[in-house]
C-alpha positions in Angstrom: 0.4 0.2 0.0 1.5 3.3 -1.2 1.1 6.1 1.0 1.3 9.2 0.4 3.9 11.7 1.5 3.1 14.8 3.3 4.5 18.3 1.9 6.6 19.1 5.3 8.8 22.3 5.1 11.4 19.9 5.7 10.2 18.1 2.2 9.9 21.3 0.3 13.2 22.8 1.1 14.7 19.4 -0.3 13.2 19.8 -3.4 14.0 23.4 -3.9 17.5 22.5 -3.3 17.5 19.9 -5.8 15.8 22.3 -8.3 18.7 24.6 -7.6 21.5 22.4 -7.8 20.0 20.6 -11.1 20.1 24.2 -12.6 23.6 25.0 -11.4 24.5 21.3 -12.9 23.3 22.4 -16.2 24.7 26.2 -15.8 28.4 24.8 -15.2 27.9 22.1 -18.2 26.4 24.5 -20.9 29.4 26.7 -19.9 32.1 23.5 -19.7 31.0 23.1 -23.5 31.5 26.6 -24.3 34.5 26.8 -23.0 35.9 23.7 -25.2 34.2 24.8 -28.4 35.0 28.7 -28.1 39.2 27.6 -27.3 38.5 25.8 -30.4 37.4 28.4 -32.8 40.3 30.6 -31.0 43.3 27.8 -31.9 42.0 27.0 -35.5 41.8 31.1 -35.9 44.9 31.6 -34.8 46.5 28.7 -36.9 45.0 30.6 -39.7 46.5 33.6 -39.1 49.6 32.9 -38.2 50.4 30.2 -41.1 49.3 32.9 -43.3 51.4 35.8 -42.2 54.7 33.0 -41.7 54.2 30.8 -44.9 52.5 33.2 -47.3 49.5 31.6 -47.5 46.1 33.6 -49.1 43.0 33.5 -48.4 41.9 30.1 -50.7 43.1 28.1 -47.6 40.3 28.7 -46.0 38.3 27.3 -48.5 40.6 23.9 -48.4 40.5 23.7 -45.1 36.1 24.3 -45.2 35.5 21.4 -47.6 38.9 19.0 -45.9 37.1 19.7 -42.5 33.6 19.2 -43.6 34.2 16.0 -45.4 35.9 14.7 -42.5 33.0 15.9 -40.4 30.1 15.9 -42.8 27.2 18.2 -42.2 28.6 20.5 -39.6 28.3 24.1 -40.6 30.9 24.7 -37.7 33.5 23.8 -40.4 31.5 26.0 -43.2 33.7 28.7 -44.9 31.8 31.5 -43.5 32.3 29.8 -40.1 35.8 29.4 -40.6 36.3 33.2 -41.3 34.9 34.3 -38.7 37.4 32.4 -36.7 40.1 34.0 -38.4 38.8 37.3 -37.5 37.7 36.2 -34.2 41.5 35.5 -33.5 42.6 38.8 -35.4 40.6 41.2 -33.6 40.3 40.4 -30.4 43.9 39.5 -30.0 44.5 43.0 -31.7 46.8 45.3 -29.8 44.4 47.6 -28.7 42.7 44.9 -26.7 46.0 43.5 -25.5 48.1 46.7 -24.3 44.3 47.8 -22.2 44.4 43.8 -20.3 47.9 44.5 -19.3 47.2 47.8 -18.5 44.1 46.6 -15.7 46.7 43.5 -15.0 49.5 46.8 -13.9 51.5 47.0 -16.8 51.3 48.8 -20.1 51.8 45.4 -22.3 55.4 45.7 -23.2 56.9 42.9 -22.3 56.5 39.2 -23.9 55.4 38.1 -20.3 52.9 41.3 -20.2 51.4 39.9 -23.6 51.4 36.7 -22.6 49.6 37.2 -19.5 47.2 39.7 -21.0 46.5 36.9 -24.2 45.8 34.5 -21.2 43.2 36.7 -20.0 41.5 37.5 -22.7 41.1 33.8 -23.4 39.1 33.9 -20.1 36.7 36.6 -21.1 36.0 35.2 -24.5 34.5 31.5 -23.0 32.9 32.8 -20.9 29.9 34.0 -23.9 28.4 31.5 -26.4 30.0 31.4 -30.3 26.9 33.1 -31.6 27.6 36.3 -29.0 31.2 36.6 -30.3 29.9 36.6 -34.2 27.4 39.2 -32.9 29.8 41.3 -31.7 32.1 41.2 -34.4 29.3 42.5 -36.9 28.0 45.0 -35.1 31.3 46.4 -32.8 34.0 48.1 -35.2 36.9 49.1 -32.3 38.1 47.7 -30.1 36.8 49.9 -27.0 33.5 49.2 -28.4 33.6 45.3 -28.5 35.7 45.5 -25.6 33.0 46.6 -23.2 30.7 44.3 -24.9 32.8 41.1 -24.1 33.1 42.2 -20.2 29.7 43.2 -19.8 27.6 39.8 -21.6 28.5 37.7 -19.1 28.1 40.1 -16.4 24.8 40.5 -16.8 24.2 37.3 -19.1 23.0 39.0 -21.8 21.0 36.4 -24.0 22.2 37.4 -27.9 19.1 39.4 -28.8 19.5 41.5 -25.3 23.3 41.9 -26.3 21.5 43.2 -30.2 19.8 45.4 -27.9 22.3 46.8 -25.8 24.4 47.5 -28.8 21.6 49.0 -31.1 20.5 51.0 -27.6 24.7 52.8 -27.5 25.0 51.3 -24.3 28.7 51.7 -24.8 28.3 55.1 -25.7 26.2 55.7 -22.7 28.8 53.9 -19.7 31.3 56.3 -21.9 29.0 59.7 -20.3 28.5 58.7 -17.4 32.0 57.7 -16.7 30.9 53.5 -16.3 33.2 52.3 -19.8 34.5 49.2 -17.6 33.0 48.9 -14.1 32.5 45.4 -14.0 33.9 43.4 -11.0 36.4 40.4 -11.7 33.8 37.3 -10.4 31.2 36.6 -12.3 28.0 35.6 -11.2 27.2 32.0 -9.8 23.9 31.9 -11.6 23.5 32.9 -14.9 19.9 30.6 -16.4 19.0 32.1 -20.0 22.4 32.9 -21.5 23.2 28.8 -20.8 20.0 27.6 -21.5 20.7 29.9 -24.8 24.5 27.5 -24.9 22.7 24.2 -24.3 20.2 25.1 -27.5 22.9 26.5 -30.2 23.0 24.3 -33.3 27.2 25.0 -32.9 27.4 23.6 -29.3 25.3 20.7 -30.5 27.8 19.9 -33.2 30.3 20.0 -30.9 28.4 17.3 -29.1 28.4 15.3 -31.7 24.9 15.5 -32.2 23.1 16.9 -35.6 19.4 15.7 -35.3 16.3 16.5 -33.2 17.3 15.0 -29.6 15.4 14.4 -26.8 15.9 16.1 -23.3 17.3 13.2 -21.6 19.8 12.6 -24.5 20.6 16.0 -24.4 21.3 15.8 -20.9 23.5 12.7 -20.6 25.8 14.1 -23.7 26.3 17.3 -21.1 26.4 15.1 -18.5 29.4 12.9 -20.6 31.5 16.2 -21.8 31.4 17.6 -18.1 33.1 14.6 -16.7 35.5 14.5 -19.3 36.1 18.4 -18.9 36.2 17.3 -14.8 38.7 14.5 -15.6 41.0 17.2 -17.8 40.7 20.2 -14.5 40.5 18.1 -11.4 44.5 17.4 -10.9 44.5 21.2 -11.6 42.0 22.0 -8.9 43.8 19.5 -6.8 47.2 21.2 -7.2 46.3 24.6 -6.1 
């Protein structure tokens, strides 16, 4: 005979705690997947830029690379020529001297030494992995100078802006307004714990789903299993580093 569990205060608190824990795990999984994807795109973009500079490769390298990668990973829009151009632009624009010098100055230097530039580049990578790829594409399309792009790069994870909110902020001139108010970079160093809307958007990103090996409509259970698997791999890689600290 089944008994009905009374909805006691203790039970309500227990369910509330579990819901918060599940949401936090989903956010953590989404951020781990997004981090790996953005770093992959960063490395691809850097590889293209460096080889064009050192080996004199022309623009056609992007088309050749797209064909070879799509042959290996068929049906993946992440390796289209258009997206590879975005990756190249992503690295070239974000690693521009104006942004690195500003980061170096905030870290206590002017970015003139190799060590200062290296530290600034590491900090920059920490910033870019905090927002989904679609946000970066929007920033590359809608912002034309380093100062503007850097503002939105920092503001987006700070306030948990979705892509639509980011677009509206750009259209409304949030950066220009912040300059008039003298608050261009008044962001705390620590990100919010809970970025539910942005994480939910990352979970639905076609680029992130492709990165998980999903190229069709899936049930939420399967998506959660893939995310948990990815988060477990991420933890296995990073746990030794955390333990050593």
